[in-house]
C-alpha positions in Angstrom: 56.7 221.0 145.1 55.8 217.9 147.1 52.7 217.4 144.9 54.8 217.7 141.7 57.1 214.9 143.0 54.1 212.7 143.9 53.4 209.6 141.8 49.9 210.7 141.2 51.0 214.0 139.5 53.6 212.2 137.5 51.1 209.6 136.2 48.5 212.3 135.4 51.2 214.3 133.4 52.3 211.1 131.6 48.8 210.2 130.6 48.1 213.8 129.3 51.4 213.8 127.3 50.6 210.3 126.0 47.2 211.5 124.7 48.9 214.5 123.0 51.5 212.3 121.3 48.8 209.9 120.2 46.7 212.7 118.6 49.5 214.7 117.1 51.8 211.8 116.0 49.6 208.7 115.8 52.3 206.7 114.0 54.8 207.4 116.8 52.1 206.6 119.4 51.5 203.3 117.8 55.2 202.4 118.2 55.2 203.1 122.0 53.2 200.1 123.1 56.3 198.3 124.4 56.7 200.9 127.2 53.3 200.1 128.6 53.5 196.4 128.0 57.0 196.1 129.5 55.9 197.9 132.7 52.9 195.6 133.1 55.1 192.6 132.7 57.5 193.8 135.3 54.6 194.1 137.8 53.0 190.8 136.8 56.2 188.8 137.3 55.9 189.5 141.1 52.1 189.0 141.5 52.3 185.2 142.0 55.0 185.2 144.7 53.3 188.1 146.4 49.9 186.4 146.6 51.5 183.2 147.8 53.4 184.9 150.6 50.5 187.2 151.7 48.1 184.3 151.9 50.5 181.9 153.7 51.4 184.5 156.4 47.7 185.4 156.8 46.4 181.8 157.1 49.3 180.7 159.3 48.5 183.5 161.8 44.8 182.8 161.5 45.4 179.2 162.3 42.6 177.1 160.8 41.0 175.9 157.6 37.5 176.7 158.8 38.2 180.4 158.8 39.7 180.2 155.2 36.6 178.4 153.9 34.3 180.9 155.6 36.1 183.9 154.1 36.1 182.2 150.7 32.3 181.5 150.8 31.4 185.0 151.9 33.6 186.4 149.2 31.9 184.3 146.5 28.5 185.2 147.7 29.3 188.9 147.6 30.9 188.6 144.1 27.8 186.8 142.8 25.5 189.5 144.2 27.7 192.4 142.8 28.1 190.9 139.3 24.4 190.1 139.0 23.5 193.7 139.9 26.0 194.9 137.4 24.6 192.7 134.6 21.0 193.7 135.4 22.1 197.4 135.4 23.7 197.0 132.0 20.5 195.5 130.5 18.3 198.2 132.0 20.5 201.0 130.7 20.5 199.5 127.2 16.7 199.3 127.2 16.3 202.8 128.6 18.8 204.6 126.3 18.7 202.4 123.2 22.3 203.2 122.2 22.2 201.0 119.0 18.8 202.2 117.7 18.7 203.8 114.3 22.1 202.3 113.1 20.3 199.9 110.7 23.5 197.8 110.2 23.3 195.0 107.6 25.0 192.0 109.3 26.1 190.6 105.9 28.3 193.6 105.4 30.3 193.2 108.6 33.9 192.0 108.5 34.3 189.6 111.4 38.0 188.9 110.8 38.9 191.3 113.5 37.2 189.1 116.1 39.6 186.2 115.2 42.6 188.5 115.6 41.4 189.6 119.0 40.6 186.2 120.4 43.6 184.4 118.7 41.9 181.0 118.7 41.1 181.2 122.4 37.8 180.0 124.0 36.2 180.5 127.4 36.5 177.5 129.7 33.3 175.5 130.5 32.2 175.3 134.1 33.9 171.9 134.8 37.0 172.9 132.9 37.2 176.2 134.8 37.0 174.3 138.2 39.5 171.7 137.1 41.9 174.4 135.9 42.1 175.7 139.4 44.2 172.6 140.2 47.7 173.1 138.7 49.6 170.4 136.9 52.4 171.1 139.3 53.3 173.7 142.0 56.0 175.1 139.7 53.6 175.3 136.7 51.1 177.4 138.8 53.8 180.1 139.3 55.3 179.7 135.8 51.9 180.3 134.2 51.1 183.2 136.7 47.7 181.5 137.2 46.3 183.4 140.2 43.6 180.9 141.2 46.1 178.0 141.1 48.6 180.0 143.1 45.8 180.8 145.5 45.0 177.1 146.0 48.7 176.2 146.6 49.0 179.1 149.1 45.9 178.0 151.0 47.1 174.4 151.3 50.6 175.5 152.3 49.3 178.1 154.8 46.9 175.6 156.5 49.7 173.0 156.7 52.1 175.6 158.2 49.4 176.6 160.7 49.2 172.9 161.8 53.0 172.6 162.1 54.7 172.5 165.5 55.5 176.0 166.9 59.3 176.2 166.4 59.3 175.1 162.7 56.2 177.2 162.0 57.9 180.4 163.5 61.1 179.8 161.4 59.2 179.4 158.1 56.8 182.2 158.9 59.6 184.6 159.7 61.4 183.7 156.4 58.2 184.2 154.4 57.5 187.6 156.1 61.1 188.7 155.3 60.7 187.6 151.7 57.4 189.5 151.5 59.1 192.7 152.6 61.7 192.2 149.9 59.0 191.7 147.2 57.3 194.9 148.3 60.6 196.7 148.1 61.1 195.4 144.5 57.6 196.6 143.6 58.6 200.0 145.0 61.5 200.1 142.6 59.4 199.1 139.6 56.7 201.7 140.5 59.2 204.4 139.8 58.7 203.5 136.1 54.9 203.9 136.4 54.8 207.2 134.5 56.8 205.8 131.6 54.4 202.8 131.4 51.3 205.0 131.6 52.7 207.3 128.9 53.5 204.5 126.5 50.1 202.7 127.0 48.1 205.9 126.5 50.1 207.1 123.4 49.6 203.7 121.8 45.8 203.6 122.6 45.1 207.0 121.1 47.6 206.6 118.2 46.4 203.1 117.2 42.6 203.5 117.6 42.1 207.2 117.0 40.1 209.7 119.0 37.5 209.8 116.1 36.2 206.4 117.3 34.8 208.1 120.3 32.3 210.1 118.3 31.2 207.0 116.2 30.1 205.1 119.3 29.4 208.1 121.5 26.0 207.0 122.9 27.2 203.4 123.6 30.3 204.8 125.5 28.2 207.3 127.4 25.7 204.6 128.3 28.4 202.3 129.6 30.0 205.0 131.7 26.7 206.2 133.0 25.7 202.7 134.1 29.1 202.2 135.7 28.7 205.5 137.6 25.3 204.4 138.9 26.8 201.0 139.9 29.6 202.8 141.8 27.1 205.0 143.7 25.2 201.8 144.7 28.5 200.2 145.7 29.5 203.2 147.7 26.2 203.2 149.6 26.4 199.5 150.3 30.0 199.8 151.5 29.1 202.7 153.8 26.1 200.9 155.2 28.0 197.7 155.9 31.4 198.9 156.9 31.2 202.7 157.3 33.6 203.1 154.4 33.8 206.6 152.9 34.1 205.7 149.2 35.4 209.1 148.0 38.1 209.1 150.7 39.2 205.7 149.6 39.4 206.8 146.0 41.5 209.8 147.1 43.7 207.4 149.2 44.3 205.2 146.2 44.4 207.9 143.5 47.9 207.0 142.3 47.0 203.4 141.8 43.7 204.3 140.1 45.4 206.6 137.6 48.1 204.0 136.8 45.4 201.3 136.2 43.5 203.7 133.9 46.6 204.8 132.1 47.8 201.2 131.4 44.4 199.7 130.9 45.1 197.0 133.5 43.9 196.6 137.1 46.3 193.7 137.7 49.2 196.1 137.4 48.2 197.8 140.7 47.1 194.6 142.6 50.3 194.5 144.8 50.0 198.1 145.8 46.2 197.9 146.4 46.7 194.8 148.6 49.3 196.7 150.6 47.0 199.8 150.9 44.0 197.8 151.9 46.0 196.1 154.7 47.3 199.5 155.9 43.7 200.8 155.9 42.5 198.2 158.5 41.7 195.1 156.4 43.2 191.9 157.7 46.0 190.6 155.5 44.6 187.1 155.2 41.2 188.5 154.0 42.9 190.8 151.5 45.1 188.0 150.2 42.1 185.7 149.7 39.5 188.2 148.4 41.4 190.4 146.0 43.1 187.8 143.8 39.9 185.7 143.7 37.9 188.8 142.7 40.1 189.2 139.6 38.4 186.0 138.3 35.0 186.2 139.9 34.1 189.8 140.5 34.5 191.7 137.1 31.7 194.2 137.7 32.8 196.7 135.0 33.1 193.9 132.5 29.7 192.6 133.4 28.1 196.0 132.8 29.8 196.3 129.4 28.9 192.8 128.3 25.1 193.0 129.0 24.8 196.5 127.6 26.9 195.7 124.5 24.9 192.6 123.7 21.6 194.6 123.6 23.4 197.4 121.7 24.5 194.9 118.9 20.9 193.6 118.7 19.5 197.1 118.4 22.2 198.1 115.8 21.0 195.2 113.5 17.4 196.0 114.1 16.4 193.2 116.4 14.0 193.8 119.3 14.9 191.3 122.1 12.1 189.6 124.0 12.1 189.4 127.8 12.9 185.7 127.6 16.0 186.4 125.4 17.2 189.1 127.8 16.9 186.7 130.7 18.9 184.2 128.6 21.6 186.9 128.1 21.7 187.4 131.9 22.1 183.7 132.6 24.7 183.1 130.0 26.8 186.1 131.1 26.5 185.1 134.7 28.4 181.9 133.8 30.7 183.1 131.0 31.9 186.2 132.9 33.4 184.1 135.6 36.0 182.5 133.2 37.1 185.6 131.5 40.2 186.6 133.4 43.5 185.9 131.5 41.8 184.8 128.3 42.8 186.8 125.2 39.8 188.6 123.7 37.6 187.3 126.5 35.0 190.1 126.1 34.4 189.1 122.5 34.4 185.4 123.3 31.7 186.0 126.0 29.7 188.2 123.6 29.9 185.7 120.8 28.8 182.9 123.2 25.9 185.0 124.3 24.8 185.8 120.8 24.9 182.1 119.9 22.8 181.2 122.9 20.2 183.9 122.3 20.2 183.1 118.5 18.5 186.4 117.8 21.2 188.1 115.7 24.3 186.8 113.8 27.4 186.2 115.9 29.4 188.2 113.3 27.6 191.3 114.4 29.7 191.4 117.6 32.5 192.8 115.3 30.6 196.1 115.5 32.2 196.6 118.9 35.8 196.4 117.8 36.2 200.1 117.3 34.7 201.1 120.7 36.0 198.3 122.9 39.4 199.8 123.8 37.7 203.0 125.0 35.7 201.0 127.5 38.8 200.0 129.4 38.8 203.0 131.7 35.3 202.2 132.8 36.0 198.4 133.2 39.3 198.8 135.0 38.1 201.4 137.5 34.8 199.6 138.2 36.5 196.2 138.5 39.2 197.6 140.8 36.8 199.4 143.1 34.5 196.4 143.2 37.3 194.1 144.5 38.5 196.7 147.0 35.0 197.2 148.5 34.6 193.4 148.6 37.7 193.1 150.8 36.3 195.7 153.2 32.9 194.0 153.3 34.2 190.5 153.9 36.7 191.7 156.5 33.8 193.4 158.3 31.6 190.2 158.2 34.5 188.2 159.6 35.2 190.8 162.4 38.6 191.4 160.9 38.2 195.0 159.9 39.8 197.7 162.1 37.2 200.4 161.4 38.9 203.0 163.6 42.1 202.6 161.7 40.2 202.6 158.4 38.7 206.0 159.2 42.0 207.4 160.4 43.9 206.3 157.3 41.3 207.4 154.8 40.7 210.7 156.4 44.4 211.5 156.5 44.7 211.5 160.3 47.4 208.9 159.8 49.6 210.3 157.0 51.5 208.4 154.3 54.8 209.2 156.1 53.4 207.7 159.3 52.3 204.6 157.5 55.8 204.2 156.0 57.3 204.7 159.5 55.0 202.0 160.9 56.1 199.6 158.1 59.8 200.3 158.8 59.3 199.8 162.5 57.5 196.5 161.8 60.3 195.3 159.6 62.9 196.2 162.3 60.9 194.4 164.9 60.7 191.3 162.7 64.5 191.4 162.1 65.2 191.8 165.8 62.8 189.0 166.7 64.5 186.7 164.2 68.0 187.6 165.5 66.9 186.8 169.1 65.5 183.5 168.0 68.6 182.6 166.1 70.6 183.6 169.2 68.5 181.4 171.4 68.8 178.4 169.0 72.6 178.8 169.0 73.0 179.1 172.7 70.6 176.2 173.5 73.2 173.4 173.0 75.7 175.2 175.2 73.2 175.4 178.0 72.4 171.7 177.7 
């Protein structure tokens, strides 16, 4: 009975029902998109303040800018290594399986109008633009636009300034931010009760709008992408175990509700708050989680990297083009740059593929439209791989910084510390914080009388 009441079971049931509705009543399924979109928007509205408060509290307690810079540099190095491996793996898989061979598509017969609808006139930022866009027009604008890297920058500056502030003012502000953080997590808890509804609507829309028949049309491409992602995850799990002692399968089980929700809604951002909370409870330092996870959503798109490199070669094979080694190296270099600016850009995958096709100049850019039918069915692979890649990055960077409690990590992931005990710990921490705040307020009120 407890399992039936669990969020994991409810989301699984919602996804299955959503698939059934999409297959049996596709027109109805196509109308249910607002359920999924509305739920995602509810979660996203809290991501910016959550990231700000998590990072501020983490840095203020850490105490210096040098540590922040070191964590950021190590995270970027890990991200670059992981995405490069993912891109190379995608290229190798495409060359091994040849998913597009034998399609003999005539590029002149392809209708590329769907690409414009997907991208809506957007374009990927150039390197300089991408760096400059990290600086917000104003602090308010960073939060209004929900621009994660801009919020990250503001939070880092605020946290460092707070760490350098005299102790009394620092404690007062830090206590306030920590209390607000507790309130935000409680709000997220309320919204998460709607997770099955959001997963149901998103899945019913996907199957109803795109049709299950698309799966058979691009079967080999989809199998190749999922196979490459599985191999990447195996390599990731081995690296995580070697560096941190992390049991990857135990971590997946620990986060199964969040994983299913991300898959059901087709968005890894929707579970970012819950994942950050779970990583912290599993022994990762809060400051590391606050810096690494949000940054990873822009710099560490492992699943998207696998898809982009594999899909580029697939399109070339489909139109009968044999790419040279030099052209494949060009694909790798272009995607290493373009994949870093994808987050938050509408139709970013098609923009990156179009830019790569133009750079290679081996097949018409319009041929990218071949992927319109299969793209949506790649979301499960991209979302899960991106999500796990960012979580493993948090564990790795925390270990490198000496900020990973490995004993707690093993206890939480193995179930020695239950979910109920974790919740009790959280309540006790909140109570201690409130008591501490009351004592300080009492001291500040009695101080004038003593003088």
